[in-house]
N, C-alpha and C positions, 0 to 999 in steps of 0.2 A: 504494500499499499504506500501511498505517498505521504509526505509530511503534512499535506493539506488535510488528509483524513485524520491524522493525529491531532491536528489543531482543533478539530471538533471537541475532542475530549478535554483539551486545555480550556476551551471556551465554556464548557459545562461545569468544570470544577469549581468555579466561584459561586455558582447558583445551586449547588447540590450539597448534601451532607451525607457521609457514610458510604459514598459510591466509589471511593478511591480503589478498593480492591478490584472492583469490576472494571474500571477504567484502565488499571494496571494490567489486568489479564488481557484485555483486548490489545493494549499497546504491545505486550509480549508476543501475542499472536501475530500482529502486523510486523513486528520486527523480525520475527522468526520466518517470515515469508510463508505463514500458515496457508494463505489462500493461493499462493503460487505453487505450492507443493503438489506434485502429481498425485492424483487420487487412485486408489485401487478398490476394486470391488471385492477383494478377498481378505478375510472370509466374509460372506454375506451376513448381514445383520438386520435386525428390527429394533426400533425403540418403541415400546409399547406402554401406553398409559393404562395402568391396571386399577386405578381408583382415583379419588379426588386429589390425593397427595402422594401416590405411589406410581413408580415407573419400573419397568424392566428393560435391560438391554439384552437382546438375545443374539448370539452368535452361532452360526452353523459350523460345527467343527467335527464333521464325520471323520472318523479314523484317528482322532486325538483321544488320548486318556488324560485323566487328572494329573499325572506326572509330566505330561507333554506341554502343559500350558502354565503361564504365570500371570496372575491378575494383581495389579498393584494400584493403590489410590494415593496420590501424592499432589499436594498443592492444587486441588481442584481439578485434577485430571485422572481419569480411570484408563489404565493402559493394560491391554490384553496382548501377551506375546506367546509365541511358540518357543519351547526350550529343548526340543528334541535335538539330537546330534544330526548335523547336516549330512554327515557321511554315514548315517545309519544304514547298515547292510539290509539289502532286500530280504524279506522273509523267505525262507526256504520253500520252494514249491510254487511261489507266485510267478505266473508266467506274464501277467499284465498287471501293472500297477495303475489303476484309473482313480483310485481314491487319493487325493492329493494330501500330502503332510508336508507342504512347503513351509519355509520360514515366513513369519508374518508378525506385524506389530500394528495394533489398532488403538487409537486413543480417542477418548471422548471428554470434552470439557464439561464439568459439573458445576451448577451454581452453588454459591456459598451456603444457601440454606438447605441443601440436599445432602443426605447422608447415605453412605453405601451400607446396606445391611448384610450383605453376603453374596456368594456365588455358588451355583450348583451346575454340575455337568451331568446331564442325563439324556440318554438316547441320542447322543451327538449334538445336543443343543446346550450351549452355556448360557445360563440366566444370571445376570447380575441384578439384584434386587435393590432399589433405592427408594428413599422416602424423603419428601420435602417437609421439613419441620417448620410449621407456621406458628409463630407465637400467638396466644389468645388475643393479644392487642391487634393483630393484623387480620384475624378472621372476621368474616362478615357477621354483622350483628344488627339487630334492630334498635333504633333509637326512639324512645318514647317521647312524643310531642306533648308538652304540657299547655 
C-alpha cells in the first residue's frame, strides 16, 4: 500500500480513543505487503459463523494427522502450518500419491476481542473454535424512557 493509505490512519488517530492496536495491526499488514503477497488456495478453508458471538475456521486437511500440523496464536494472528518432513518417504505399496501432503502455512488475523478456544482435527477437517467476548456494557440493551 502507499503512504497515502497509511496517512488515513494518522488522520483518524486524533479523533479516536482505544483504536491504536487496530491501526497498528493494519499498518503492519500494509508494511509487510500483506495485500501484494501471492494468495494460495491450499489448503481450502471456510470461516463459519456458528452463533451470535462464535466462529469456526475450517481447513480441509485430508491425509494430515494431528502430529503433521501446528496451530499457533500470537499477537492477533492464528497460523496453521504443516510440520511433516518434506523428504518423507512414500509409503510402501503406494503406486499413485493423489492425496497432497505438501508444505503449507495459512494465517488469519483475529480481532482483539476474539479468543481462540481450541482446535480439533476430525475426518480430515481441522476446526479452530473462536469466540468474540463482548462486555456487558457493549451488548444491546433497552433503555427505559421516563
